[in-house]
C-alpha positions as a printed NumPy array, in Angstrom:
array([[104.654,  75.653,  83.524],
       [108.48 ,  76.066,  83.319],
       [108.032,  79.215,  81.018],
       [105.319,  80.305,  83.212],
       [107.636,  80.055,  86.383],
       [111.027,  81.923,  84.366],
       [108.831,  84.776,  83.268],
       [107.284,  84.907,  87.046],
       [110.992,  85.163,  88.42 ],
       [112.239,  87.85 ,  85.866],
       [110.072,  89.589,  87.106],
       [109.909,  89.171,  90.643],
       [113.903,  90.277,  89.352],
       [112.693,  93.434,  87.547],
       [110.865,  94.391,  90.892],
       [113.626,  94.231,  93.014],
       [115.67 ,  95.976,  90.626],
       [113.472,  99.071,  90.843],
       [113.221,  98.654,  94.499],
       [116.696,  98.52 ,  94.448],
       [117.649, 101.798,  91.777],
       [114.907, 103.72 ,  93.428],
       [116.533, 103.858,  96.912],
       [120.099, 103.727,  95.701],
       [119.487, 106.941,  93.244],
       [117.556, 108.55 ,  95.463],
       [120.387, 108.51 ,  98.327],
       [122.79 , 109.554,  95.664],
       [120.544, 112.403,  94.507],
       [120.547, 113.262,  98.039],
       [124.348, 113.123,  98.749],
       [125.16 , 114.717,  95.57 ],
       [122.868, 118.188,  96.462],
       [124.972, 118.545,  99.586],
       [127.901, 119.535,  97.393],
       [125.638, 121.906,  95.707],
       [124.498, 123.911,  98.394],
       [128.158, 123.438,  99.783],
       [129.556, 127.289,  99.82 ],
       [133.302, 126.482, 100.625],
       [133.133, 124.639,  97.26 ],
       [133.92 , 126.559,  93.586],
       [131.493, 127.718,  91.252],
       [132.636, 124.887,  88.767],
       [132.382, 122.334,  90.986],
       [129.047, 123.224,  92.605],
       [127.934, 123.83 ,  88.881],
       [129.609, 119.983,  88.399],
       [127.31 , 118.579,  91.227],
       [124.284, 119.796,  90.279],
       [124.662, 117.642,  86.738],
       [125.484, 114.92 ,  88.78 ],
       [122.593, 115.631,  91.073],
       [120.034, 116.151,  88.031],
       [120.59 , 113.117,  86.297],
       [120.951, 110.914,  88.801],
       [117.548, 111.876,  89.897],
       [116.19 , 110.135,  87.031],
       [117.309, 107.035,  87.699],
       [114.378, 106.955,  90.77 ],
       [112.088, 108.574,  88.566],
       [112.061, 106.078,  85.636],
       [111.299, 103.57 ,  88.421],
       [108.643, 104.992,  90.434],
       [106.794, 105.291,  86.795],
       [107.805, 101.783,  85.981],
       [106.64 , 100.485,  89.592],
       [103.128,  99.74 ,  89.195],
       [103.338,  98.129,  85.856],
       [105.687,  95.84 ,  87.163],
       [103.992,  95.142,  89.999],
       [100.409,  94.964,  88.124],
       [102.03 ,  92.033,  86.443],
       [103.653,  90.415,  89.308],
       [100.083,  90.095,  91.483],
       [ 99.222,  88.91 ,  87.931],
       [101.479,  86.048,  89.112],
       [100.508,  85.488,  92.433],
       [ 96.859,  85.114,  91.732],
       [ 95.248,  88.779,  91.539],
       [ 93.078,  88.793,  88.461],
       [ 92.477,  92.173,  86.949],
       [ 90.217,  92.453,  84.095],
       [ 91.423,  92.618,  80.609],
       [ 91.162,  96.406,  80.174],
       [ 92.803,  97.425,  83.676],
       [ 95.724,  94.667,  82.684],
       [ 96.504,  96.84 ,  78.995],
       [ 95.937, 100.151,  81.438],
       [ 98.84 ,  98.565,  83.395],
       [101.297,  97.371,  80.813],
       [101.303, 100.407,  78.648],
       [101.363, 102.643,  81.963],
       [105.177, 101.893,  82.98 ],
       [106.822, 102.893,  79.449],
       [104.546, 105.482,  78.596],
       [105.062, 107.565,  82.02 ],
       [108.859, 106.404,  81.351],
       [108.592, 108.737,  77.994],
       [106.624, 111.548,  79.561],
       [109.551, 111.911,  82.628],
       [112.513, 111.649,  80.103],
       [110.992, 113.613,  77.37 ],
       [109.751, 116.409,  80.223],
       [113.834, 116.214,  81.747],
       [115.236, 116.712,  77.637],
       [112.983, 119.288,  76.806],
       [113.193, 121.776,  80.217],
       [112.677, 124.509,  79.424],
       [110.861, 124.469,  75.992],
       [107.217, 125.01 ,  75.585],
       [106.222, 121.823,  75.123],
       [108.657, 120.704,  78.032],
       [106.564, 123.182,  80.52 ],
       [103.222, 121.681,  78.888],
       [103.937, 118.079,  79.136],
       [105.53 , 118.829,  83.125],
       [102.277, 119.926,  83.96 ],
       [100.379, 117.32 ,  82.309],
       [102.618, 115.222,  84.714],
       [101.808, 117.062,  87.811],
       [ 97.957, 116.616,  86.859],
       [ 98.498, 112.932,  86.352],
       [100.519, 112.366,  89.299],
       [ 97.553, 113.944,  91.303],
       [ 95.252, 111.821,  89.669],
       [ 97.321, 108.777,  90.696],
       [ 97.639, 109.433,  93.951],
       [ 93.353, 109.85 ,  94.12 ],
       [ 92.871, 106.705,  91.537],
       [ 95.424, 104.496,  93.734],
       [ 93.285, 104.925,  97.113],
       [ 90.288, 104.848,  95.212],
       [ 90.756, 101.938,  93.726],
       [ 91.935, 100.038,  96.708],
       [ 88.951, 101.033,  98.888],
       [ 86.78 , 100.023,  96.166],
       [ 88.721,  96.334,  95.864],
       [ 88.599,  95.746,  99.106],
       [ 84.806,  96.518,  99.777],
       [ 84.065,  94.253,  97.023],
       [ 86.285,  91.819,  98.271],
       [ 89.241,  90.844,  95.72 ],
       [ 91.874,  92.493,  97.733],
       [ 90.868,  91.048, 101.166],
       [ 93.209,  87.761, 100.486],
       [ 96.314,  90.519,  99.808],
       [ 95.747,  92.639, 102.414],
       [100.177,  93.605, 102.238],
       [ 99.147,  94.191,  98.397],
       [ 96.493,  96.535,  99.343],
       [ 99.049,  97.982, 101.365],
       [102.165,  98.666,  98.927],
       [ 99.719, 100.067,  96.669],
       [ 98.712, 103.107,  99.15 ],
       [102.642, 103.505, 100.201],
       [103.224, 103.587,  96.767],
       [100.31 , 106.463,  96.499],
       [101.583, 108.326,  99.231],
       [105.231, 108.012,  97.313],
       [103.667, 109.554,  94.758],
       [102.293, 112.648,  96.954],
       [106.19 , 112.952,  98.693],
       [107.76 , 113.467,  95.584],
       [104.707, 115.833,  94.606],
       [105.534, 117.804,  97.297],
       [109.08 , 117.845,  96.981],
       [108.415, 119.26 ,  93.643],
       [106.108, 121.923,  95.299],
       [109.045, 122.658,  98.15 ],
       [112.277, 122.511,  95.62 ],
       [111.677, 126.077,  93.553],
       [113.861, 127.997,  95.891],
       [116.439, 125.828,  95.581],
       [116.085, 126.034,  91.553],
       [116.171, 129.806,  92.026],
       [119.384, 130.021,  93.8  ],
       [120.854, 127.744,  92.006],
       [120.291, 129.772,  89.14 ],
       [121.883, 132.847,  90.278],
       [124.888, 130.239,  91.03 ],
       [124.777, 129.417,  87.17 ],
       [124.593, 132.984,  85.692],
       [126.21 , 135.258,  87.954],
       [127.576, 133.436,  90.657],
       [126.741, 132.729,  93.918],
       [125.599, 135.736,  96.737],
       [124.692, 134.877, 100.202],
       [120.857, 134.835,  99.168],
       [121.437, 132.54 ,  96.506],
       [122.867, 130.211,  98.752],
       [120.518, 130.516, 101.3  ],
       [117.568, 130.237,  99.225],
       [119.201, 127.13 ,  97.681],
       [119.564, 125.55 , 101.197],
       [116.205, 126.502, 102.697],
       [114.945, 124.563,  99.407],
       [116.607, 121.408,  99.816],
       [115.866, 121.679, 103.608],
       [112.151, 122.114, 102.99 ],
       [112.628, 118.823, 100.664],
       [114.697, 116.899, 103.32 ],
       [111.581, 115.698, 105.191],
       [109.851, 113.423, 101.872],
       [112.729, 112.598, 101.267],
       [113.515, 110.373, 103.921],
       [110.058, 109.545, 104.28 ],
       [110.088, 108.196, 100.54 ],
       [113.294, 106.032, 101.435],
       [111.222, 104.624, 104.348],
       [108.019, 103.938, 102.34 ],
       [110.306, 102.289,  99.835],
       [112.382, 100.035, 102.414],
       [108.692,  99.364, 103.986],
       [107.053,  98.533, 101.054],
       [109.668,  96.472,  99.792],
       [110.113,  94.448, 103.708],
       [105.944,  94.135, 103.34 ],
       [106.289,  92.515,  99.414],
       [108.887,  89.836, 100.702],
       [106.899,  88.598, 103.974],
       [103.368,  89.482, 102.772],
       [101.591,  89.943, 106.193],
       [ 98.444,  88.754, 106.118],
       [ 98.626,  86.691, 103.449],
       [ 95.706,  83.684, 103.567],
       [ 96.302,  80.517, 101.229],
       [ 95.679,  81.775,  98.06 ],
       [ 98.83 ,  82.331,  96.367]])
C-alpha cells in the first residue's frame, strides 16, 4: 500500500512538473521571440536570440508529448480503469512521441526529418479527433461521468494540440523572414514578415497559456467529482 501511495505521489509530482515547465517554457519562448523580431538589435544578437528561442521551445513540446501518458497513469490511481490495450498504448505514447518531437528537431532539413515532421502533423490531427471522440464515447457509455473534471481536462488538451497546430500554420512568414536575416541580413520586408508571423501566432500562444493554467486548476479542484476517488 505504501508503494502504491509513493508511486501515486511521484506520478502526481511529475504531472505538476509538466504543467510548470510547459507554461514556464512557453513563456520563455514567447519572450525570447521579441528579441528575434527587435529590429534595433544587431544581426548577431538576433541570431543568438533565435537559438535560445528554438532550443527553449523544445521544453513545452516535450511536456505536451508526455502529458497524456502521465495523466493517463495518474487517472488509474484515482480509480479510472483503462482496458489493458489502452493502458499499454498510453504508456508507450509518451516516450515515442518525445522521440518523434526530438528527432524532428535534430533532423530538421533532412529528408527523414521532413517525412517525420509530416507524420507528426498528421498524428496531431488524429489525436485531436481521437481524444474528442473518446471523451464523447466514454461519457455517453458512463465511465467518464463520475469524473467530469477529467473529461474537461482531456478536451482542453485536445484544444491545446489544435492551438499548437495552428501556430505551425501561422509561423511560416516568421521563419521565412528569419532565413533572410540569417542568410544575408535583415530587410524591411523580412522584418515585417517576422513581425506579422509572430503576431499571427500570438492569440494561440495566449490561449495555450490560459488552457494550461485552467487545466491545472481543474485538476486540483476536481469540480463535479462525486464520492468516487
